[in-house]
C-alpha positions as CSV (number, residue, x, y, z in Angstrom):
1,M,43.8,7.4,-60.8
2,V,42.1,4.3,-60.8
3,P,40.7,2.8,-63.7
4,F,37.1,2.1,-64.3
5,R,36.1,-1.2,-64.8
6,Q,32.6,-1.1,-64.5
7,F,30.6,0.7,-66.4
8,L,26.4,1.2,-65.5
9,L,24.6,2.2,-68.9
10,K,21.3,3.7,-68.3
11,I,19.5,2.1,-71.1
12,H,16.1,3.2,-70.6
13,S,15.2,6.0,-68.2
14,R,11.7,5.1,-67.2
15,C,10.1,2.1,-65.5
16,N,6.9,-0.2,-65.5
17,L,6.5,-0.4,-61.7
18,A,6.0,2.7,-59.1
19,C,8.1,1.7,-56.3
20,D,7.3,3.9,-53.4
21,Y,11.1,3.4,-51.9
22,C,12.7,4.2,-55.4
23,Y,15.5,6.5,-55.1
24,V,15.5,7.0,-58.7
25,Y,11.8,8.7,-59.3
26,Q,10.9,9.3,-55.6
27,G,13.9,10.7,-54.4
28,A,15.6,14.1,-54.1
29,D,17.2,14.4,-57.7
30,Q,14.3,14.4,-60.4
31,S,16.7,14.4,-64.0
32,W,15.1,11.2,-65.2
33,R,12.2,13.7,-66.4
34,R,15.0,15.4,-68.6
35,R,16.5,12.4,-70.0
36,P,15.3,10.9,-73.4
37,R,13.4,7.7,-72.7
38,R,16.4,4.9,-74.0
39,M,19.7,5.0,-75.4
40,E,20.0,5.5,-78.6
41,L,22.2,3.6,-80.6
42,P,24.4,6.4,-81.4
43,T,25.4,7.0,-77.9
44,V,25.7,3.7,-77.4
45,S,28.2,3.7,-80.1
46,R,30.2,6.4,-78.2
47,T,30.1,4.7,-75.4
48,A,31.7,1.8,-76.5
49,R,34.5,3.6,-77.9
50,R,34.9,5.4,-74.7
51,I,35.3,2.1,-73.1
52,A,37.7,0.9,-75.5
53,E,39.8,3.8,-75.6
54,H,39.9,3.5,-71.8
55,A,40.4,-0.2,-71.3
56,A,43.2,-0.1,-73.8
57,A,44.9,3.4,-71.8
58,H,44.9,1.1,-68.6
59,G,45.9,-2.5,-69.9
60,L,42.6,-4.1,-68.7
61,D,41.6,-7.1,-71.0
62,E,38.0,-7.5,-69.4
63,V,35.5,-5.0,-68.3
64,T,31.7,-5.3,-66.8
65,V,29.0,-3.4,-68.3
66,V,25.6,-3.3,-66.4
67,L,22.6,-2.5,-68.1
68,H,20.5,-0.6,-65.9
69,G,17.3,1.5,-65.7
70,G,14.4,2.4,-64.9
71,E,13.8,-0.8,-66.3
72,P,16.0,-1.7,-69.2
73,L,13.9,-4.1,-70.8
74,L,11.6,-1.6,-72.0
75,V,13.8,-1.2,-74.6
76,G,12.8,-4.1,-76.5
77,A,14.2,-7.4,-77.8
78,A,15.6,-5.6,-81.0
79,H,17.5,-2.6,-79.9
80,L,18.6,-4.3,-77.0
81,D,20.1,-7.2,-79.5
82,A,21.8,-4.4,-81.7
83,L,23.0,-2.2,-78.3
84,L,24.5,-5.2,-76.8
85,R,26.5,-6.2,-80.3
86,E,27.9,-2.3,-80.4
87,L,29.3,-3.1,-76.9
88,A,30.3,-6.2,-77.3
89,G,32.8,-5.0,-79.9
90,A,34.0,-2.3,-77.2
91,G,37.9,-3.8,-77.4
92,P,38.3,-6.1,-74.2
93,R,36.4,-8.7,-73.3
94,V,32.6,-7.7,-72.0
95,R,30.6,-9.0,-69.5
96,F,27.2,-8.3,-69.7
97,S,24.8,-8.4,-67.0
98,L,21.2,-6.5,-66.3
99,Q,18.8,-5.5,-63.7
100,T,15.5,-5.9,-64.2
101,N,11.9,-6.4,-62.5
102,G,11.4,-9.1,-64.6
103,L,7.8,-8.4,-66.0
104,R,9.1,-7.4,-69.6
105,L,10.6,-11.5,-70.0
106,L,6.9,-12.6,-69.9
107,D,5.5,-10.0,-71.9
108,E,8.5,-10.6,-75.1
109,P,9.6,-13.8,-74.6
110,A,12.3,-12.5,-77.6
111,L,14.2,-10.8,-74.8
112,L,15.7,-14.4,-73.6
113,D,16.9,-14.9,-77.1
114,V,18.9,-11.7,-77.3
115,L,19.8,-12.6,-73.7
116,H,21.2,-15.7,-74.3
117,R,23.0,-14.9,-77.2
118,H,25.0,-12.3,-75.7
119,R,25.5,-14.3,-72.4
120,V,24.0,-11.3,-70.0
121,A,23.7,-12.1,-66.2
122,V,20.1,-11.8,-65.3
123,G,19.4,-10.1,-61.4
124,V,15.8,-9.7,-60.4
125,S,14.4,-7.2,-57.9
126,I,11.6,-9.2,-55.7
127,D,11.3,-8.3,-52.0
128,G,10.4,-11.7,-50.3
129,T,7.1,-12.6,-49.7
130,R,4.3,-11.7,-52.0
131,A,3.0,-9.6,-48.9
132,D,5.8,-7.9,-48.3
133,H,6.7,-7.5,-52.0
134,D,3.4,-6.0,-53.2
135,R,3.4,-3.3,-50.2
136,H,5.8,-1.1,-52.0
137,R,6.4,-2.6,-55.6
138,L,3.2,-1.7,-57.5
139,L,1.8,-1.6,-61.3
140,P,1.0,1.6,-62.4
141,S,-2.7,0.7,-61.6
142,G,-1.7,0.5,-57.9
143,A,-1.9,-3.4,-58.2
144,G,0.9,-5.5,-56.5
145,S,3.3,-6.8,-58.9
146,W,4.9,-10.1,-57.1
147,A,2.7,-12.8,-58.9
148,R,4.1,-11.6,-62.1
149,T,7.4,-11.1,-60.7
150,A,7.6,-14.7,-59.3
151,E,6.5,-16.1,-62.5
152,A,9.7,-14.4,-64.2
153,V,11.7,-15.3,-61.9
154,R,10.8,-19.0,-61.8
155,L,11.2,-18.5,-65.9
156,L,14.8,-17.4,-65.3
157,G,15.2,-20.5,-63.0
158,S,13.9,-23.2,-65.8
159,A,16.2,-25.5,-67.1
160,P,16.4,-23.8,-70.5
161,H,17.5,-20.6,-68.8
162,R,19.0,-21.2,-65.8
163,D,22.5,-19.8,-66.7
164,L,21.2,-16.5,-67.4
165,F,20.0,-16.4,-63.8
166,A,22.4,-14.3,-61.3
167,G,20.2,-13.8,-58.5
168,L,18.0,-11.7,-56.5
169,L,18.1,-8.2,-55.1
170,C,15.7,-7.5,-51.9
171,V,15.1,-3.9,-50.1
172,V,15.6,-4.3,-46.2
173,D,11.8,-3.6,-44.8
174,L,11.6,-3.7,-41.2
175,A,7.9,-4.4,-41.6
176,A,8.9,-7.8,-42.7
177,D,9.9,-10.4,-41.0
178,P,13.6,-10.8,-41.8
179,V,13.4,-14.8,-42.0
180,A,10.3,-15.0,-43.8
181,T,11.9,-12.7,-46.5
182,Y,14.9,-15.0,-46.9
183,Q,12.9,-18.4,-46.8
184,A,10.9,-16.6,-49.6
185,L,14.0,-15.5,-51.7
186,V,15.6,-18.9,-51.3
187,D,12.5,-20.9,-52.5
188,F,13.1,-19.6,-55.6
189,A,17.0,-21.2,-55.7
190,P,19.0,-18.2,-56.7
191,P,22.3,-18.5,-56.9
192,R,23.2,-15.1,-54.7
193,I,20.8,-12.6,-53.1
194,D,21.4,-9.0,-53.0
195,L,20.0,-7.6,-49.4
196,L,19.9,-3.8,-49.7
197,L,19.7,-1.1,-46.8
198,P,17.0,1.2,-48.3
199,H,19.2,4.4,-49.3
200,A,18.8,7.0,-46.9
201,T,20.7,9.9,-45.0
202,W,20.9,11.6,-42.2
203,A,18.9,14.1,-43.7
204,A,15.9,11.8,-45.0
205,P,16.8,9.2,-42.5
206,P,15.7,5.5,-43.1
207,P,11.9,4.3,-43.0
208,G,11.0,3.0,-39.5
209,V,14.0,5.4,-38.0
210,H,13.5,8.8,-36.1
211,R,15.8,10.8,-37.4
212,R,19.5,10.0,-36.0
213,T,22.0,12.7,-35.0
214,V,25.6,12.2,-36.5
215,P,27.7,10.2,-34.4
216,G,30.7,12.3,-32.9
217,A,32.7,8.7,-31.5
218,P,32.4,5.5,-33.0
219,P,29.1,3.1,-32.0
220,S,29.0,2.3,-27.9
221,G,26.5,-1.0,-29.2
222,E,23.5,0.9,-26.9
223,E,22.4,2.8,-30.0
224,P,19.1,1.4,-31.8
225,A,19.9,-0.3,-34.7
226,P,16.8,-2.0,-36.3
227,Y,18.5,-2.4,-39.3
228,G,21.4,-4.7,-38.1
229,E,18.7,-6.3,-36.0
230,W,16.7,-7.3,-38.9
231,L,20.2,-8.3,-40.6
232,I,21.4,-10.7,-37.9
233,A,18.4,-12.6,-38.2
234,A,18.6,-13.3,-41.9
235,F,22.3,-13.9,-41.4
236,D,21.9,-16.1,-38.5
237,R,18.9,-18.2,-40.8
238,W,21.5,-18.6,-43.7
239,Y,24.9,-18.7,-41.7
240,D,22.5,-21.9,-39.6
241,A,21.6,-23.6,-42.5
242,P,22.7,-27.4,-42.8
243,R,23.7,-26.8,-46.1
244,R,24.6,-23.9,-48.7
245,E,21.6,-22.7,-49.7
246,T,22.9,-19.3,-51.5
247,G,25.0,-16.7,-51.4
248,V,24.3,-13.8,-49.3
249,R,26.8,-10.9,-51.0
250,L,26.6,-8.8,-47.9
251,F,27.2,-11.3,-45.5
252,E,30.2,-12.9,-47.3
253,E,31.8,-9.8,-48.1
254,L,31.8,-8.7,-44.6
255,S,33.2,-12.3,-43.4
256,V,35.7,-12.2,-46.3
257,L,36.6,-8.7,-44.8
258,L,36.6,-9.6,-41.2
259,L,39.0,-12.7,-42.4
260,G,41.2,-10.0,-44.0
261,G,40.1,-10.1,-47.5
262,R,38.8,-7.5,-49.5
263,A,35.5,-6.8,-50.1
264,A,34.4,-6.2,-54.1
265,S,31.3,-3.9,-52.8
266,E,31.4,-0.1,-52.6
267,A,29.1,-0.4,-49.6
268,V,31.1,-2.0,-47.1
269,G,35.3,-2.2,-46.8
270,L,37.8,0.3,-48.3
271,A,38.6,-0.5,-51.9
272,P,38.7,2.2,-54.3
273,V,35.3,2.7,-56.1
274,D,35.4,1.5,-60.2
275,L,32.0,2.0,-61.4
276,V,30.9,4.9,-63.4
277,V,27.3,5.3,-64.6
278,V,26.7,6.8,-68.2
279,E,22.8,7.8,-68.1
280,A,20.6,7.5,-71.7
281,D,21.8,10.8,-73.0
282,G,25.5,9.7,-72.7
283,T,26.0,12.0,-69.3
284,I,28.5,10.5,-67.6
285,E,27.9,10.3,-63.6
286,Q,28.8,8.8,-60.4
287,V,26.7,6.1,-59.2
288,D,22.8,6.7,-58.9
289,S,22.4,6.0,-55.3
290,L,23.6,9.5,-55.3
291,K,20.7,10.6,-56.5
292,V,19.0,10.1,-52.8
293,A,21.3,13.4,-51.2
294,Y,20.5,16.0,-53.6
295,E,19.6,17.1,-57.2
296,G,22.4,16.9,-59.2
297,A,24.6,14.8,-56.6
298,A,25.7,12.1,-59.1
299,G,26.5,15.1,-62.1
300,T,29.6,15.3,-63.5
301,G,29.9,17.9,-66.3
302,L,31.0,15.8,-68.4
303,D,29.9,13.5,-71.2
304,V,30.6,10.7,-73.7
305,W,30.6,12.9,-76.3
306,R,33.3,15.6,-75.2
307,H,35.1,13.8,-72.6
308,D,36.6,10.1,-71.9
309,F,36.2,8.3,-68.9
310,D,39.9,9.1,-67.9
311,A,38.4,12.9,-67.3
312,A,35.6,11.2,-65.5
313,A,38.3,9.1,-63.1
314,A,40.2,11.9,-62.6
315,H,37.1,14.1,-61.6
316,P,37.1,15.1,-58.0
317,A,34.0,13.5,-57.2
318,F,35.2,10.4,-58.1
319,R,38.6,10.7,-56.8
320,A,37.0,11.7,-53.1
321,R,35.5,8.1,-53.2
322,Q,38.9,6.8,-53.7
323,H,40.8,7.8,-50.9
324,G,40.4,4.7,-48.4
325,L,40.7,5.5,-44.9
326,A,42.2,8.9,-45.5
327,G,38.7,10.0,-47.1
328,L,36.7,8.8,-44.1
329,A,35.2,11.4,-41.6
330,P,37.1,11.5,-38.2
331,V,35.4,9.6,-35.9
332,C,35.7,6.5,-38.9
333,G,39.1,6.8,-38.3
334,D,38.9,6.4,-34.3
335,C,36.8,2.7,-34.8
336,P,38.1,-0.2,-34.7
337,L,36.0,-1.7,-37.5
338,V,36.5,1.1,-40.1
339,R,38.2,-1.4,-42.4
340,V,35.2,-3.6,-42.3
341,C,32.7,-1.1,-42.3
342,G,34.4,1.0,-44.9
343,G,32.2,4.1,-43.4
344,G,29.4,2.7,-45.7
345,L,28.0,3.3,-48.9
346,Y,29.1,6.8,-49.9
347,A,25.6,8.1,-50.3
348,H,24.2,7.2,-47.2
349,R,27.0,9.4,-45.8
350,Y,25.0,13.0,-46.8
351,A,23.7,15.0,-43.9
352,G,22.4,17.7,-45.6
353,G,23.9,21.4,-46.9
354,G,24.7,23.8,-45.4
355,V,27.7,24.3,-42.2
356,G,28.6,20.4,-41.3
357,G,26.6,18.9,-44.0
358,G,28.3,17.2,-47.3
359,F,29.0,13.7,-47.3
360,G,32.2,13.7,-44.5
361,H,30.5,11.7,-42.1
362,P,29.8,7.9,-41.2
363,S,26.8,6.0,-42.7
364,V,23.3,6.8,-41.5
365,Y,23.5,3.1,-40.9
366,C,26.3,3.1,-38.4
367,A,25.1,1.8,-35.7
368,D,23.3,-1.2,-37.6
369,L,26.7,-2.1,-39.4
370,D,28.2,-2.1,-36.4
371,R,26.1,-4.2,-34.7
372,L,25.7,-6.5,-37.4
373,I,29.7,-7.0,-38.1
374,R,29.9,-7.7,-34.2
375,H,27.7,-10.2,-34.6
376,I,29.6,-11.9,-37.8
377,A,32.7,-11.8,-36.2
378,G,31.3,-13.6,-33.4
379,R,29.9,-16.0,-35.2
380,L,33.2,-16.5,-37.2
381,R,35.0,-16.9,-33.8
382,A,32.7,-19.4,-33.2
383,G,32.7,-21.6,-35.7
384,V,36.9,-21.4,-36.0
385,A,37.0,-22.4,-32.2
386,K,34.5,-24.9,-33.2
387,V,36.9,-26.5,-35.8
388,A,39.8,-26.0,-33.7
389,R,38.1,-28.3,-30.8
390,A,37.5,-30.9,-33.2
391,R,40.7,-31.4,-34.2
392,V,42.2,-31.9,-31.0
């Protein structure tokens, strides 16, 4: 059994944006409609107790609690403070992080005091340039949200709050220029950037891509790979900068894996998944990216009221995502890049129901990841050779 070290809490199940690509509100799983709006304190208390039990049983002296939504800051400053106080007493040392669209930081400044008090690392979602962001990340009125999001990012990046600023999250958009996107993000001087592939499956392919056929062999290098090419352009801009401007999680983790190290992300590599989700009503679920597949894909039938986290860790759905190489499709086992790619994000492997469906496939981004990994490997080899020549 692999114990959980990351606990993602859906503390508010609604959002104050209407993003057209949202895997929660626009995805196949619409269970959010049946959830309470926020995680109430008795549910928080029970979850904290379960975390303490799990940490004690597995000798964990530190865990990470990720506050998520919806938009987690919709709970308000008072409820957030009470919630964090409850979780801080879970038993082990707790590191807090939070992912937000940033708007509530402008509307309720007291939230910043709470975040400082509990040392919460804050990531903000912003999709590059104003035009690209406003194409998808909309206010309920239909207006773009970039101006207010950018104001919130600048606030976090200012001297009084810089220690809260964990980084920026951006969803890759083929309609956006990759170099302009990277530049727009790095202009905010974030400590880290996450570039995320849009959640998609073989049954519901990525935006801008025609339906793909599940491969029967590793990529040949001839397949269309528009997301791979997009990421390559962004990588080269990042890698060729005269000084280190920021970290880019995907690029750094692929580089570490190519150099024989171990990645901490479930998106690449073969490390077992150690993250569990608790919904606003106390339901225990798998990672919520699975909601892109089908209704109930993330479900386990467990909750914090009747079950501990050991029961979740032993659940077949979690175990299926902890088998490493043995848990991947046969085509992945034949691929020389499998220990780097790791089959891609689990949710992206879904191929629909029926015969030949399920998650036993490579990622729908298989060709894209192949193209990106080979490019990064080539750049790293060239860099090592250059250093070697310089030492001769």
